[in-house]
Predicted model as a PDB file, atoms N, CA, C, CB and O in Angstrom, pLDDT in the B-factor column:
MODEL        1                                                                  
ATOM      1  N   MET A   1     154.794  87.597  95.361  1.00 67.00           N  
ATOM      2  CA  MET A   1     153.943  86.759  96.199  1.00 67.00           C  
ATOM      3  C   MET A   1     154.624  85.402  96.376  1.00 67.00           C  
ATOM      4  CB  MET A   1     152.515  86.597  95.573  1.00 67.00           C  
ATOM      5  O   MET A   1     154.939  84.778  95.364  1.00 67.00           O  
ATOM      6  N   ASP A   2     154.864  84.919  97.544  1.00 81.00           N  
ATOM      7  CA  ASP A   2     155.298  83.527  97.732  1.00 81.00           C  
ATOM      8  C   ASP A   2     154.217  82.681  97.801  1.00 81.00           C  
ATOM      9  CB  ASP A   2     156.092  83.331  98.893  1.00 81.00           C  
ATOM     10  O   ASP A   2     153.078  83.131  97.928  1.00 81.00           O  
ATOM     11  N   SER A   3     154.496  81.260  97.718  1.00 82.00           N  
ATOM     12  CA  SER A   3     153.666  80.238  97.607  1.00 82.00           C  
ATOM     13  C   SER A   3     152.762  80.058  98.719  1.00 82.00           C  
ATOM     14  CB  SER A   3     154.357  79.158  97.394  1.00 82.00           C  
ATOM     15  O   SER A   3     151.583  79.751  98.541  1.00 82.00           O  
ATOM     16  N   ASN A   4     153.325  80.256  99.982  1.00 87.00           N  
ATOM     17  CA  ASN A   4     152.575  80.196 101.223  1.00 87.00           C  
ATOM     18  C   ASN A   4     151.464  81.142 101.156  1.00 87.00           C  
ATOM     19  CB  ASN A   4     153.431  80.482 102.417  1.00 87.00           C  
ATOM     20  O   ASN A   4     150.360  80.722 101.501  1.00 87.00           O  
ATOM     21  N   LYS A   5     151.584  82.387 100.756  1.00 90.00           N  
ATOM     22  CA  LYS A   5     150.522  83.329 100.764  1.00 90.00           C  
ATOM     23  C   LYS A   5     149.537  83.011  99.915  1.00 90.00           C  
ATOM     24  CB  LYS A   5     150.917  84.565 100.489  1.00 90.00           C  
ATOM     25  O   LYS A   5     148.358  83.220 100.201  1.00 90.00           O  
ATOM     26  N   LEU A   6     149.937  82.451  98.739  1.00 92.00           N  
ATOM     27  CA  LEU A   6     149.112  81.992  97.690  1.00 92.00           C  
ATOM     28  C   LEU A   6     148.052  80.812  98.148  1.00 92.00           C  
ATOM     29  CB  LEU A   6     150.060  81.502  96.562  1.00 92.00           C  
ATOM     30  O   LEU A   6     146.853  80.769  97.872  1.00 92.00           O  
ATOM     31  N   LEU A   7     148.791  79.900  98.895  1.00 93.00           N  
ATOM     32  CA  LEU A   7     147.951  78.860  99.404  1.00 93.00           C  
ATOM     33  C   LEU A   7     147.080  79.400 100.490  1.00 93.00           C  
ATOM     34  CB  LEU A   7     148.763  77.705  99.899  1.00 93.00           C  
ATOM     35  O   LEU A   7     145.934  78.954 100.561  1.00 93.00           O  
ATOM     36  N   LEU A   8     147.493  80.342 101.382  1.00 93.00           N  
ATOM     37  CA  LEU A   8     146.477  80.900 102.302  1.00 93.00           C  
ATOM     38  C   LEU A   8     145.431  81.536 101.663  1.00 93.00           C  
ATOM     39  CB  LEU A   8     147.015  81.811 103.206  1.00 93.00           C  
ATOM     40  O   LEU A   8     144.304  81.436 102.147  1.00 93.00           O  
ATOM     41  N   ILE A   9     145.645  82.268 100.506  1.00 93.00           N  
ATOM     42  CA  ILE A   9     144.565  83.032  99.931  1.00 93.00           C  
ATOM     43  C   ILE A   9     143.500  81.972  99.242  1.00 93.00           C  
ATOM     44  CB  ILE A   9     145.190  84.114  98.836  1.00 93.00           C  
ATOM     45  O   ILE A   9     142.306  82.266  99.173  1.00 93.00           O  
ATOM     46  N   ILE A  10     143.984  80.790  98.764  1.00 93.00           N  
ATOM     47  CA  ILE A  10     143.103  79.837  98.321  1.00 93.00           C  
ATOM     48  C   ILE A  10     142.294  79.289  99.421  1.00 93.00           C  
ATOM     49  CB  ILE A  10     143.791  78.819  97.642  1.00 93.00           C  
ATOM     50  O   ILE A  10     141.078  79.171  99.273  1.00 93.00           O  
ATOM     51  N   LEU A  11     142.854  78.960 100.466  1.00 94.00           N  
ATOM     52  CA  LEU A  11     142.334  78.461 101.666  1.00 94.00           C  
ATOM     53  C   LEU A  11     141.344  79.379 102.432  1.00 94.00           C  
ATOM     54  CB  LEU A  11     143.440  78.142 102.501  1.00 94.00           C  
ATOM     55  O   LEU A  11     140.414  78.942 103.110  1.00 94.00           O  
ATOM     56  N   ALA A  12     141.629  80.677 102.261  1.00 93.00           N  
ATOM     57  CA  ALA A  12     140.668  81.673 102.787  1.00 93.00           C  
ATOM     58  C   ALA A  12     139.378  81.639 101.976  1.00 93.00           C  
ATOM     59  CB  ALA A  12     141.279  83.107 102.757  1.00 93.00           C  
ATOM     60  O   ALA A  12     138.295  81.908 102.496  1.00 93.00           O  
ATOM     61  N   ILE A  13     139.506  81.319 100.751  1.00 94.00           N  
ATOM     62  CA  ILE A  13     138.327  81.328  99.835  1.00 94.00           C  
ATOM     63  C   ILE A  13     137.498  80.056 100.114  1.00 94.00           C  
ATOM     64  CB  ILE A  13     138.782  81.387  98.285  1.00 94.00           C  
ATOM     65  O   ILE A  13     136.270  80.034 100.200  1.00 94.00           O  
ATOM     66  N   LEU A  14     138.322  79.008 100.244  1.00 94.00           N  
ATOM     67  CA  LEU A  14     137.380  77.623 100.522  1.00 94.00           C  
ATOM     68  C   LEU A  14     136.982  77.637 102.037  1.00 94.00           C  
ATOM     69  CB  LEU A  14     138.286  76.062 100.190  1.00 94.00           C  
ATOM     70  O   LEU A  14     135.808  77.573 102.401  1.00 94.00           O  
ATOM     71  N   LEU A  15     138.012  77.722 102.865  1.00 93.00           N  
ATOM     72  CA  LEU A  15     137.594  77.478 104.311  1.00 93.00           C  
ATOM     73  C   LEU A  15     138.189  78.696 105.077  1.00 93.00           C  
ATOM     74  CB  LEU A  15     138.170  75.995 104.931  1.00 93.00           C  
ATOM     75  O   LEU A  15     139.380  78.685 105.389  1.00 93.00           O  
ATOM     76  N   PRO A  16     137.381  79.745 105.384  1.00 94.00           N  
ATOM     77  CA  PRO A  16     138.125  81.092 105.768  1.00 94.00           C  
ATOM     78  C   PRO A  16     138.537  80.802 107.286  1.00 94.00           C  
ATOM     79  CB  PRO A  16     137.069  82.580 105.616  1.00 94.00           C  
ATOM     80  O   PRO A  16     139.631  81.271 107.601  1.00 94.00           O  
ATOM     81  N   PRO A  17     137.867  80.132 108.240  1.00 95.00           N  
ATOM     82  CA  PRO A  17     138.354  80.038 109.635  1.00 95.00           C  
ATOM     83  C   PRO A  17     139.688  79.253 109.681  1.00 95.00           C  
ATOM     84  CB  PRO A  17     137.274  79.338 110.554  1.00 95.00           C  
ATOM     85  O   PRO A  17     140.552  79.478 110.529  1.00 95.00           O  
ATOM     86  N   VAL A  18     139.799  78.290 108.683  1.00 95.00           N  
ATOM     87  CA  VAL A  18     141.113  77.552 108.735  1.00 95.00           C  
ATOM     88  C   VAL A  18     142.329  78.381 108.324  1.00 95.00           C  
ATOM     89  CB  VAL A  18     141.050  76.334 107.830  1.00 95.00           C  
ATOM     90  O   VAL A  18     143.436  78.205 108.833  1.00 95.00           O  
ATOM     91  N   ALA A  19     142.054  79.368 107.300  1.00 94.00           N  
ATOM     92  CA  ALA A  19     143.136  80.111 106.918  1.00 94.00           C  
ATOM     93  C   ALA A  19     143.382  81.154 108.059  1.00 94.00           C  
ATOM     94  CB  ALA A  19     142.892  80.742 105.533  1.00 94.00           C  
ATOM     95  O   ALA A  19     144.552  81.449 108.298  1.00 94.00           O  
ATOM     96  N   VAL A  20     142.569  81.627 108.645  1.00 94.00           N  
ATOM     97  CA  VAL A  20     142.711  82.672 109.897  1.00 94.00           C  
ATOM     98  C   VAL A  20     143.562  81.950 110.940  1.00 94.00           C  
ATOM     99  CB  VAL A  20     141.169  83.122 110.623  1.00 94.00           C  
ATOM    100  O   VAL A  20     144.478  82.518 111.536  1.00 94.00           O  
ATOM    101  N   LEU A  21     143.218  80.658 111.139  1.00 94.00           N  
ATOM    102  CA  LEU A  21     143.809  79.817 112.240  1.00 94.00           C  
ATOM    103  C   LEU A  21     145.335  79.799 111.845  1.00 94.00           C  
ATOM    104  CB  LEU A  21     143.115  78.233 112.336  1.00 94.00           C  
ATOM    105  O   LEU A  21     146.178  80.226 112.634  1.00 94.00           O  
ATOM    106  N   LEU A  22     145.637  79.347 110.738  1.00 93.00           N  
ATOM    107  CA  LEU A  22     146.953  79.118 110.083  1.00 93.00           C  
ATOM    108  C   LEU A  22     147.770  80.405 110.122  1.00 93.00           C  
ATOM    109  CB  LEU A  22     146.772  78.633 108.593  1.00 93.00           C  
ATOM    110  O   LEU A  22     148.977  80.385 110.366  1.00 93.00           O  
ATOM    111  N   LYS A  23     147.130  81.461 109.892  1.00 92.00           N  
ATOM    112  CA  LYS A  23     147.930  82.723 109.847  1.00 92.00           C  
ATOM    113  C   LYS A  23     148.084  83.349 111.185  1.00 92.00           C  
ATOM    114  CB  LYS A  23     147.301  83.728 108.919  1.00 92.00           C  
ATOM    115  O   LYS A  23     149.152  83.914 111.418  1.00 92.00           O  
ATOM    116  N   ASN A  24     147.160  83.324 112.091  1.00 91.00           N  
ATOM    117  CA  ASN A  24     147.257  84.122 113.337  1.00 91.00           C  
ATOM    118  C   ASN A  24     147.171  83.047 114.644  1.00 91.00           C  
ATOM    119  CB  ASN A  24     145.970  85.292 113.358  1.00 91.00           C  
ATOM    120  O   ASN A  24     147.405  83.471 115.776  1.00 91.00           O  
ATOM    121  N   GLY A  25     146.872  81.840 114.447  1.00 90.00           N  
ATOM    122  CA  GLY A  25     146.607  80.949 115.530  1.00 90.00           C  
ATOM    123  C   GLY A  25     145.230  81.274 116.281  1.00 90.00           C  
ATOM    124  O   GLY A  25     144.368  82.023 115.819  1.00 90.00           O  
ATOM    125  N   MET A  26     145.154  80.652 117.418  1.00 93.00           N  
ATOM    126  CA  MET A  26     143.920  80.847 118.262  1.00 93.00           C  
ATOM    127  C   MET A  26     144.023  82.325 118.849  1.00 93.00           C  
ATOM    128  CB  MET A  26     143.823  79.686 119.499  1.00 93.00           C  
ATOM    129  O   MET A  26     145.053  82.791 119.338  1.00 93.00           O  
ATOM    130  N   GLY A  27     142.900  82.946 118.738  1.00 92.00           N  
ATOM    131  CA  GLY A  27     142.786  84.300 119.127  1.00 92.00           C  
ATOM    132  C   GLY A  27     141.491  85.087 118.780  1.00 92.00           C  
ATOM    133  O   GLY A  27     140.474  84.488 118.430  1.00 92.00           O  
ATOM    134  N   LYS A  28     141.542  86.301 118.871  1.00 95.00           N  
ATOM    135  CA  LYS A  28     140.207  86.955 118.591  1.00 95.00           C  
ATOM    136  C   LYS A  28     139.844  87.103 117.199  1.00 95.00           C  
ATOM    137  CB  LYS A  28     140.152  88.271 119.161  1.00 95.00           C  
ATOM    138  O   LYS A  28     138.679  87.258 116.833  1.00 95.00           O  
ATOM    139  N   ASP A  29     140.969  87.048 116.322  1.00 93.00           N  
ATOM    140  CA  ASP A  29     140.552  87.001 114.906  1.00 93.00           C  
ATOM    141  C   ASP A  29     139.903  85.724 114.473  1.00 93.00           C  
ATOM    142  CB  ASP A  29     141.709  87.235 114.042  1.00 93.00           C  
ATOM    143  O   ASP A  29     139.000  85.769 113.638  1.00 93.00           O  
ATOM    144  N   LEU A  30     140.268  84.680 114.942  1.00 93.00           N  
ATOM    145  CA  LEU A  30     139.620  83.402 114.731  1.00 93.00           C  
ATOM    146  C   LEU A  30     138.141  83.450 115.110  1.00 93.00           C  
ATOM    147  CB  LEU A  30     140.329  82.325 115.527  1.00 93.00           C  
ATOM    148  O   LEU A  30     137.211  83.142 114.364  1.00 93.00           O  
ATOM    149  N   LEU A  31     138.040  83.914 116.476  1.00 95.00           N  
ATOM    150  CA  LEU A  31     136.665  84.003 117.018  1.00 95.00           C  
ATOM    151  C   LEU A  31     135.720  84.821 116.153  1.00 95.00           C  
ATOM    152  CB  LEU A  31     136.697  84.603 118.400  1.00 95.00           C  
ATOM    153  O   LEU A  31     134.579  84.419 115.926  1.00 95.00           O  
ATOM    154  N   ILE A  32     136.222  86.045 115.636  1.00 93.00           N  
ATOM    155  CA  ILE A  32     135.510  86.983 114.863  1.00 93.00           C  
ATOM    156  C   ILE A  32     135.118  86.263 113.536  1.00 93.00           C  
ATOM    157  CB  ILE A  32     136.367  88.279 114.629  1.00 93.00           C  
ATOM    158  O   ILE A  32     133.974  86.380 113.097  1.00 93.00           O  
ATOM    159  N   ASN A  33     136.078  85.508 112.887  1.00 95.00           N  
ATOM    160  CA  ASN A  33     135.830  84.941 111.584  1.00 95.00           C  
ATOM    161  C   ASN A  33     134.782  83.803 111.852  1.00 95.00           C  
ATOM    162  CB  ASN A  33     137.208  84.400 110.881  1.00 95.00           C  
ATOM    163  O   ASN A  33     133.836  83.702 111.072  1.00 95.00           O  
ATOM    164  N   ILE A  34     134.893  82.988 112.857  1.00 94.00           N  
ATOM    165  CA  ILE A  34     133.834  81.903 113.060  1.00 94.00           C  
ATOM    166  C   ILE A  34     132.543  82.573 113.126  1.00 94.00           C  
ATOM    167  CB  ILE A  34     134.052  81.037 114.370  1.00 94.00           C  
ATOM    168  O   ILE A  34     131.647  82.111 112.419  1.00 94.00           O  
ATOM    169  N   LEU A  35     132.300  83.573 113.850  1.00 95.00           N  
ATOM    170  CA  LEU A  35     131.049  84.299 114.114  1.00 95.00           C  
ATOM    171  C   LEU A  35     130.545  84.809 112.734  1.00 95.00           C  
ATOM    172  CB  LEU A  35     131.272  85.518 115.168  1.00 95.00           C  
ATOM    173  O   LEU A  35     129.377  84.660 112.374  1.00 95.00           O  
ATOM    174  N   LEU A  36     131.438  85.380 112.033  1.00 94.00           N  
ATOM    175  CA  LEU A  36     130.984  86.038 110.795  1.00 94.00           C  
ATOM    176  C   LEU A  36     130.683  84.845 109.717  1.00 94.00           C  
ATOM    177  CB  LEU A  36     132.162  87.125 110.244  1.00 94.00           C  
ATOM    178  O   LEU A  36     129.811  85.024 108.867  1.00 94.00           O  
ATOM    179  N   CYS A  37     131.336  83.771 109.763  1.00 94.00           N  
ATOM    180  CA  CYS A  37     130.959  82.722 108.750  1.00 94.00           C  
ATOM    181  C   CYS A  37     129.651  81.930 109.197  1.00 94.00           C  
ATOM    182  CB  CYS A  37     132.193  81.684 108.559  1.00 94.00           C  
ATOM    183  O   CYS A  37     128.964  81.344 108.360  1.00 94.00           O  
ATOM    184  N   LEU A  38     129.360  81.937 110.456  1.00 94.00           N  
ATOM    185  CA  LEU A  38     128.149  81.445 110.998  1.00 94.00           C  
ATOM    186  C   LEU A  38     126.983  82.209 110.537  1.00 94.00           C  
ATOM    187  CB  LEU A  38     128.200  81.445 112.428  1.00 94.00           C  
ATOM    188  O   LEU A  38     125.976  81.642 110.111  1.00 94.00           O  
ATOM    189  N   PHE A  39     127.096  83.453 110.613  1.00 91.00           N  
ATOM    190  CA  PHE A  39     125.960  84.413 110.155  1.00 91.00           C  
ATOM    191  C   PHE A  39     125.870  84.396 108.595  1.00 91.00           C  
ATOM    192  CB  PHE A  39     126.240  85.975 110.677  1.00 91.00           C  
ATOM    193  O   PHE A  39     124.863  83.969 108.029  1.00 91.00           O  
ATOM    194  N   PHE A  40     126.896  84.850 107.957  1.00 88.00           N  
ATOM    195  CA  PHE A  40     126.872  84.756 106.452  1.00 88.00           C  
ATOM    196  C   PHE A  40     128.302  84.444 106.151  1.00 88.00           C  
ATOM    197  CB  PHE A  40     126.342  86.129 105.678  1.00 88.00           C  
ATOM    198  O   PHE A  40     129.246  84.810 106.852  1.00 88.00           O  
ATOM    199  N   PHE A  41     128.396  83.686 104.969  1.00 90.00           N  
ATOM    200  CA  PHE A  41     129.722  83.299 104.412  1.00 90.00           C  
ATOM    201  C   PHE A  41     130.546  84.353 103.914  1.00 90.00           C  
ATOM    202  CB  PHE A  41     129.576  82.390 103.364  1.00 90.00           C  
ATOM    203  O   PHE A  41     131.761  84.325 104.114  1.00 90.00           O  
ATOM    204  N   VAL A  42     129.977  85.317 103.260  1.00 93.00           N  
ATOM    205  CA  VAL A  42     130.680  86.406 102.555  1.00 93.00           C  
ATOM    206  C   VAL A  42     131.480  87.330 103.538  1.00 93.00           C  
ATOM    207  CB  VAL A  42     129.644  87.256 101.753  1.00 93.00           C  
ATOM    208  O   VAL A  42     132.649  87.635 103.301  1.00 93.00           O  
ATOM    209  N   PRO A  43     130.879  87.717 104.530  1.00 93.00           N  
ATOM    210  CA  PRO A  43     131.704  88.568 105.563  1.00 93.00           C  
ATOM    211  C   PRO A  43     132.957  87.778 106.129  1.00 93.00           C  
ATOM    212  CB  PRO A  43     130.739  88.995 106.846  1.00 93.00           C  
ATOM    213  O   PRO A  43     134.056  88.298 106.324  1.00 93.00           O  
ATOM    214  N   GLY A  44     132.663  86.546 106.348  1.00 93.00           N  
ATOM    215  CA  GLY A  44     133.772  85.678 106.865  1.00 93.00           C  
ATOM    216  C   GLY A  44     134.907  85.569 105.818  1.00 93.00           C  
ATOM    217  O   GLY A  44     136.101  85.595 106.115  1.00 93.00           O  
ATOM    218  N   LEU A  45     134.435  85.449 104.612  1.00 94.00           N  
ATOM    219  CA  LEU A  45     135.425  85.265 103.449  1.00 94.00           C  
ATOM    220  C   LEU A  45     136.190  86.696 103.375  1.00 94.00           C  
ATOM    221  CB  LEU A  45     134.597  84.863 101.921  1.00 94.00           C  
ATOM    222  O   LEU A  45     137.411  86.717 103.219  1.00 94.00           O  
ATOM    223  N   ILE A  46     135.532  87.736 103.478  1.00 94.00           N  
ATOM    224  CA  ILE A  46     136.277  88.971 103.313  1.00 94.00           C  
ATOM    225  C   ILE A  46     137.186  89.316 104.589  1.00 94.00           C  
ATOM    226  CB  ILE A  46     135.257  90.129 103.033  1.00 94.00           C  
ATOM    227  O   ILE A  46     138.259  89.904 104.456  1.00 94.00           O  
ATOM    228  N   HIS A  47     136.722  88.942 105.742  1.00 93.00           N  
ATOM    229  CA  HIS A  47     137.534  89.055 106.905  1.00 93.00           C  
ATOM    230  C   HIS A  47     138.825  88.128 106.861  1.00 93.00           C  
ATOM    231  CB  HIS A  47     136.672  88.725 108.112  1.00 93.00           C  
ATOM    232  O   HIS A  47     139.907  88.556 107.265  1.00 93.00           O  
ATOM    233  N   ALA A  48     138.678  86.906 106.380  1.00 94.00           N  
ATOM    234  CA  ALA A  48     139.677  85.942 106.188  1.00 94.00           C  
ATOM    235  C   ALA A  48     140.786  86.409 105.142  1.00 94.00           C  
ATOM    236  CB  ALA A  48     139.005  84.657 105.750  1.00 94.00           C  
ATOM    237  O   ALA A  48     141.974  86.169 105.358  1.00 94.00           O  
ATOM    238  N   LEU A  49     140.345  87.105 103.967  1.00 94.00           N  
ATOM    239  CA  LEU A  49     141.128  87.652 103.105  1.00 94.00           C  
ATOM    240  C   LEU A  49     141.960  88.786 103.650  1.00 94.00           C  
ATOM    241  CB  LEU A  49     140.380  88.015 102.067  1.00 94.00           C  
ATOM    242  O   LEU A  49     143.165  88.931 103.449  1.00 94.00           O  
ATOM    243  N   TRP A  50     141.183  89.571 104.362  1.00 95.00           N  
ATOM    244  CA  TRP A  50     141.965  90.753 104.977  1.00 95.00           C  
ATOM    245  C   TRP A  50     142.957  90.281 106.012  1.00 95.00           C  
ATOM    246  CB  TRP A  50     140.991  91.797 105.665  1.00 95.00           C  
ATOM    247  O   TRP A  50     144.073  90.798 106.073  1.00 95.00           O  
ATOM    248  N   VAL A  51     142.608  89.380 106.771  1.00 93.00           N  
ATOM    249  CA  VAL A  51     143.576  88.814 107.817  1.00 93.00           C  
ATOM    250  C   VAL A  51     144.903  88.306 107.023  1.00 93.00           C  
ATOM    251  CB  VAL A  51     142.836  87.511 108.690  1.00 93.00           C  
ATOM    252  O   VAL A  51     146.031  88.701 107.317  1.00 93.00           O  
ATOM    253  N   VAL A  52     144.645  87.441 106.049  1.00 93.00           N  
ATOM    254  CA  VAL A  52     145.674  86.780 105.262  1.00 93.00           C  
ATOM    255  C   VAL A  52     146.631  87.750 104.472  1.00 93.00           C  
ATOM    256  CB  VAL A  52     144.992  85.845 104.291  1.00 93.00           C  
ATOM    257  O   VAL A  52     147.829  87.508 104.325  1.00 93.00           O  
ATOM    258  N   LEU A  53     146.037  88.807 104.005  1.00 92.00           N  
ATOM    259  CA  LEU A  53     146.832  89.878 103.127  1.00 92.00           C  
ATOM    260  C   LEU A  53     147.474  90.891 104.001  1.00 92.00           C  
ATOM    261  CB  LEU A  53     145.873  90.672 102.086  1.00 92.00           C  
ATOM    262  O   LEU A  53     148.422  91.535 103.551  1.00 92.00           O  
ATOM    263  N   GLN A  54     147.073  91.078 105.135  1.00 89.00           N  
ATOM    264  CA  GLN A  54     147.732  92.009 105.954  1.00 89.00           C  
ATOM    265  C   GLN A  54     149.225  91.615 106.306  1.00 89.00           C  
ATOM    266  CB  GLN A  54     146.919  92.173 107.190  1.00 89.00           C  
ATOM    267  O   GLN A  54     149.471  90.424 106.497  1.00 89.00           O  
ATOM    268  N   GLU A  55     150.128  92.460 106.391  1.00 75.00           N  
ATOM    269  CA  GLU A  55     151.609  92.082 106.661  1.00 75.00           C  
ATOM    270  C   GLU A  55     151.775  91.759 108.094  1.00 75.00           C  
ATOM    271  CB  GLU A  55     152.625  93.252 106.282  1.00 75.00           C  
ATOM    272  O   GLU A  55     152.879  91.431 108.529  1.00 75.00           O  
TER     273      GLU A  55                                                      
ENDMDL                                                                          
END                                                                             
Protein backbone atom coordinates (compact mmCIF):
# COMPACT_ATOMS: atom_id res chain seq x y z
CA MET A 1 0.00 0.00 0.00
CA ASP A 2 1.47 3.33 -0.99
CA SER A 3 1.53 6.38 1.24
CA ASN A 4 -1.04 8.29 -0.85
CA LYS A 5 -3.66 5.59 -0.31
CA LEU A 6 -2.86 5.48 3.40
CA LEU A 7 -3.32 9.25 3.66
CA LEU A 8 -6.63 9.01 1.78
CA ILE A 9 -7.82 6.30 4.19
CA ILE A 10 -6.96 8.47 7.19
CA LEU A 11 -8.68 11.44 5.55
CA ALA A 12 -11.73 9.27 4.78
CA ILE A 13 -12.04 8.48 8.48
CA LEU A 14 -11.70 12.10 9.58
CA LEU A 15 -13.37 14.01 6.69
CA PRO A 16 -15.14 11.62 4.31
CA PRO A 17 -16.31 14.15 1.67
CA VAL A 18 -12.81 15.60 1.32
CA ALA A 19 -11.33 12.15 0.70
CA VAL A 20 -13.96 11.42 -1.97
CA LEU A 21 -13.30 14.81 -3.57
CA LEU A 22 -9.55 14.17 -3.73
CA LYS A 23 -10.04 10.64 -5.10
CA ASN A 24 -12.75 11.22 -7.73
CA GLY A 25 -13.17 14.98 -8.04
CA MET A 26 -16.55 16.67 -8.38
CA GLY A 27 -19.25 14.22 -9.35
CA LYS A 28 -21.98 11.90 -8.23
CA ASP A 29 -19.80 10.11 -5.66
CA LEU A 30 -19.11 13.39 -3.87
CA LEU A 31 -22.80 14.32 -3.86
CA ILE A 32 -23.78 10.89 -2.53
CA ASN A 33 -21.15 11.12 0.19
CA ILE A 34 -22.20 14.59 1.29
CA LEU A 35 -25.83 13.46 1.55
CA LEU A 36 -24.85 10.37 3.52
CA CYS A 37 -22.73 12.46 5.90
CA LEU A 38 -25.58 14.92 6.42
CA PHE A 39 -27.99 12.17 7.45
CA PHE A 40 -25.57 10.00 9.44
CA PHE A 41 -21.79 10.06 9.72
CA VAL A 42 -21.18 6.29 9.63
CA PRO A 43 -22.74 5.63 6.17
CA GLY A 44 -20.71 8.53 4.78
CA LEU A 45 -17.59 7.06 6.35
CA ILE A 46 -18.28 3.62 4.87
CA HIS A 47 -18.97 5.10 1.44
CA ALA A 48 -15.76 7.17 1.56
CA LEU A 49 -13.68 4.13 2.50
CA TRP A 50 -15.31 2.15 -0.32
CA VAL A 51 -14.53 4.89 -2.86
CA VAL A 52 -10.93 5.28 -1.66
CA LEU A 53 -10.20 1.54 -1.60
CA GLN A 54 -11.65 0.64 -5.00
CA GLU A 55 -9.08 0.48 -7.76
